[in-house]
C-alpha positions in Angstrom: 0.0 0.0 0.0 1.6 3.3 -1.0 2.0 6.0 1.6 -0.2 8.6 -0.2 -3.2 6.2 -0.3 -3.2 5.3 3.3 -6.2 6.8 5.1 -7.3 8.9 2.2 -10.9 9.1 3.5 -12.2 8.7 7.0 -16.0 8.2 7.7 -17.2 9.6 11.0 -20.7 8.4 12.0 -22.2 10.7 14.7 -25.5 11.2 16.6 -24.4 14.2 18.6 -23.7 12.2 21.7 -20.5 13.0 23.7 -18.8 9.7 22.7 -19.5 10.3 19.0 -18.3 13.9 19.1 -15.1 12.7 21.0 -14.6 10.2 18.2 -15.0 12.9 15.6 -12.4 15.1 17.3 -10.0 12.1 17.5 -10.7 11.3 13.9 -9.8 14.9 12.9 -6.4 14.5 14.7 -5.7 11.3 12.8 -6.9 12.9 9.5 -4.6 15.9 10.0 -1.6 13.5 10.4 -2.4 11.7 7.1 -4.1 14.7 5.3 -7.3 12.5 5.0 -10.6 13.7 3.7 -13.3 13.7 6.4 -16.9 12.5 5.7 -19.2 12.9 8.6 -22.5 11.0 8.5 -25.6 11.3 10.6 -28.1 8.5 10.3 -31.7 9.2 11.3 -32.9 5.9 12.7 -36.4 5.4 11.1 -37.4 2.8 13.7 -36.7 5.0 16.6 -38.3 8.0 14.9 -41.5 5.8 14.4 -41.6 4.8 18.0 -41.1 8.3 19.5 -43.6 9.8 17.1 -46.3 7.6 18.6 -45.9 9.9 21.7 -44.8 13.2 20.1 -45.8 15.1 17.1 -43.9 13.6 14.2 -43.3 16.7 12.1 -41.9 18.7 14.9 -39.7 15.8 16.1 -38.3 15.0 12.7 -37.5 18.7 12.2 -35.8 18.9 15.5 -33.7 15.7 14.7 -32.7 17.2 11.3 -31.6 20.5 13.0 -29.6 18.5 15.5 -28.0 16.5 12.7 -27.0 19.7 10.9 -25.6 21.2 14.0 -23.4 18.2 14.7 -22.3 17.8 11.2 -21.5 21.5 10.8 -19.4 21.4 13.9 -17.4 18.5 12.6 -16.9 19.9 9.1 -15.8 23.3 10.5 -13.4 21.7 12.9 -11.9 19.7 10.1 -11.7 22.7 7.8 -10.0 24.8 10.5 -7.3 22.1 10.5 -6.9 22.5 6.8 -8.7 19.3 5.9 -11.2 18.6 3.1 -14.6 17.7 4.8 -18.2 17.1 3.9 -21.3 15.7 5.5 -24.2 13.5 4.8 -27.7 13.1 6.5 -29.5 9.8 5.6 -32.4 7.8 7.0 -32.4 4.1 7.7 -30.9 1.6 10.0 -27.7 3.2 11.3 -25.2 0.2 10.9 -26.6 -0.5 7.4 -26.3 3.1 6.2 -22.8 3.5 7.7 -21.5 0.3 6.0 -23.3 1.3 2.7 -21.6 4.7 2.7 -18.2 3.4 3.7 -18.4 1.1 0.7 -19.7 3.7 -1.8 -17.3 6.4 -0.6 -14.4 3.9 -0.5 -13.6 5.0 3.1 -10.3 3.7 4.3 -11.4 3.8 7.9 -14.5 4.3 10.1 -14.0 6.0 13.4 -17.1 5.6 15.7 -18.0 6.4 19.3 -18.6 3.4 21.6 -21.9 4.8 22.9 -24.7 7.0 21.5 -28.1 8.4 22.1 -30.0 5.6 20.4 -32.7 4.2 22.5 -32.3 5.3 26.2 -28.5 5.6 25.9 -27.9 2.0 25.1 -24.3 1.0 24.5 -23.6 0.9 20.8 -20.7 -1.5 21.0 -23.4 -4.1 21.6 -25.4 -2.9 18.6 -24.5 -0.3 16.0 -20.7 -0.3 16.5 -20.6 -4.1 16.7 -22.5 -4.4 13.4 -20.4 -1.8 11.7 -17.3 -3.7 12.9 -18.7 -6.9 11.5 -19.8 -5.7 8.1 -17.5 -2.8 7.3 -15.3 -3.0 4.2 -12.5 -1.2 6.1 -10.9 -1.0 9.5 -13.1 0.4 12.3 -11.7 2.3 15.2 -14.1 2.5 18.3 -13.5 5.5 20.6 -14.6 5.3 24.2 
């Protein structure tokens, strides 16, 4: 593997939780070292949205989730750009692990850097769910940040 191709593109899944934002900050430090492109992705979990919308007004909830996604992604992109890195962001809907793996494949990501925990469903530990599935199915190395 040639030096200039190593870690050309790093995918950073985020949900705005502290662990996912720490993972993003760590990923940017690694990206700076290798001059990698950053792609931040926020997956709106349709299953959780459907469950929560049974109790709350769906339109307002979905709008709030999208605003939160944009805030998180804008923070990551701006942080990367301040470090002189190329960065972009994506908001998608679906099952988080499926979308993360799908985008890692389509973007030809060289690494995924993901937080160990997230906000999904009452702060459940992602290493037992999303991160574990990403590790299992990802087409590239996955680094989990605590």
